[in-house]
C-alpha angles and dihedrals in degrees: 000000000000105000096184100263092283120178120234134189093198140015119206116201114212132028099224116125093272093052090050092049091050092048092049093047092048089050090053087055088061097258123141102235134196117194116197122196122186095210128066093250140042132241107056107212091351094079140119114234133192116234092184130347105293095015112097130170140168101274101217116339106048108175136048112226110149105027103133123238091220091057092049090048098045094048091043092230092165089059088050093056108272111149133165126231092193135009133196090018112198125233120230124190105215119224122204091226093052095254091126121184121225109203101229124245098172141031092261092052091045090055090056090045091051090050088053097044108019094165093052102037099089091041091051093051090051092046094051092045091051093044092051093046092051091043091051087056092053100034096082088057089060091049097057138050117263116256119267114275108262094013098130095180092052091049091049091051091050092050091047091054091047092051092044091053089047092051090051086058092055098270094267094089095072092046091051091047091052090051095054096048093095095033127109120235089228094057091045093051094044090056093052110032141047103195112095089200094055093046092049093053095047092047091048089059091048095052104032112128094015133093097233127106124229093265095049115120114257097027092112088062088049087063089055092049092049089053091046091054091049087054089063089064141053102257128287107317139183113215113221108250093021131273091313089073089064089054092046089053091048091049089051089051090054091049091048088061090052090256119156124226123199121190124198088030110132119190114224097186145346114248121231122187126177088356097302135095112272106172138282139291113224125222091256093054100259118134127218116194127209133143091232128055120183120185128199090179117107115291093242093049092046099045105029100036112021094034100025130237090248089074092056129079114251096252098053091040090054091049090055093045090061108115110274116231115253119235117268102197131083129191129221118189119189135190112213129194093214144014115290114231115217105204113245094007117126112242093242090058096056087091092054130104103270118205121198105195106120098185146347089261094057091045088051092048090052090052093047091051091050093051088052092053099259141095124247125266085231107033120210114225151162114236130194131176098202094177088068086074102022114051092184091076099068140014117276110289093012128097147196124227123206118200125185106194115203126212099027115148126238091217112039129193108260093017129270097267088063097041104040096093093048089049093052092047088051092053093046092047089053091049090051089060088065104026107033113208095021090125090062090056095056116110100162141352147185124220120199114187117189091267089049089053090051095049099040102036104026101243108144109240089358086276113145092198092053091215144020118312095204118130091258090058099050132093113356091358092065120136088351131327092259092059101033096119097049093258126111135206086267111078111234094026117107139172122226108165138104090279088070131067127332094015141222134345126081098292105117088217098122090054093043097046092043089054090051091052092048090051089053098044104038134058098198109150128202089255092066112128116241123148144174120240143154121287111309132182111269 
């Protein structure tokens, strides 16, 4: 792996979208950047995969919700090829009897919604207004780095801004937000709505990606956080060519800043000399030197394995040693030889985000089954047919279907090899309730259980958040208080992945905000000396 003795100002570990964002932003700050990715392709879970020749689909993550406009603009991703096949994608809650519910985005859609659910219409409008007001209060916290630990003045300024924004909203917003912090989304929805279908869809959004059921404390605040993250973006979007096109544009942005990307380059350890980061040693023994190392790998992998727990104080090390939550989502990707027909669904809505979560009870049953090491008899899921909007994903007249199944355990009773076929049959049987005959259209498929997602796409535990999403693991407490501002006890070593603030999802914000903190805290110039050489003593 002789890379010609090049000199680097920074090394980024991991070629997921956050690592690519960090590398591109560091390049914009006039640093010579090397990005190393252990696998033979970039993107991690934000990738486009081929089910069969000619049939392509977003492998794991399949929609963009919180990708910031400012990030897209600053990195010139449009110039680098990023296009959208669909924007402002609607959400439809599917009903077994064909009385589907389009969650309204306009006055016209609200009128139809009110005709369908006259008793819940006013309550829904009030709920969404309140949710958006509370999310607007929280959203700026997701868009900036947490204050430095122990920086009392920075914390005071943050609290002043928070209170000021709350006062602009009449003062009641902050009080209401404080009241819902311990509340469950199930209790909140039961108190306000009658429709089981509406409650199931809203609770699905609040719990997606986490291990909590709808009646778990704190899940009402999860709904606020989900909306706040959506506010970072530009509406629910479908990238043309699948999620891999986002990664391709980010890689082009890195190259445009003279950054270098190496695939199949696995880091064995992070080098520390005289107490500061000095580079990385690769698996084959070669050493790459740089005064700045930025890791988008999981915090535990970065700090306990690549760095070594011996370099951490006991308290922070113990916080990281706490058992990491396993992923609770599986992915099923299908190639279809025709267009599926969802009974009762208008043709123009077949390209919508389709949510199968008929009630709070069924969502709760799915969570209970997951906690017991099984999958539900009636899985809850998010379904898209991206080829309805993007004809490049499948041959003419054919389609691809993307299914994100919620509340699926990492460790399953009997083991996944013995249970995979039953799981797929359960998913297809559920789809048949809504789209009769869809099984007959299937010509190929890919099943990704949480362990598959871990192995194939590098997400520890198959968890896209790379850590708990409880209130005490958000903002400056993520992944632990000692590492809440991307820095580590080793000067020159930073985190920039989903395990850091503000968390998972394809937003690029951990990478972007980490690069901002690095720019503020370091004075590394492009003339910094870093070089590659043969094995050296560490």
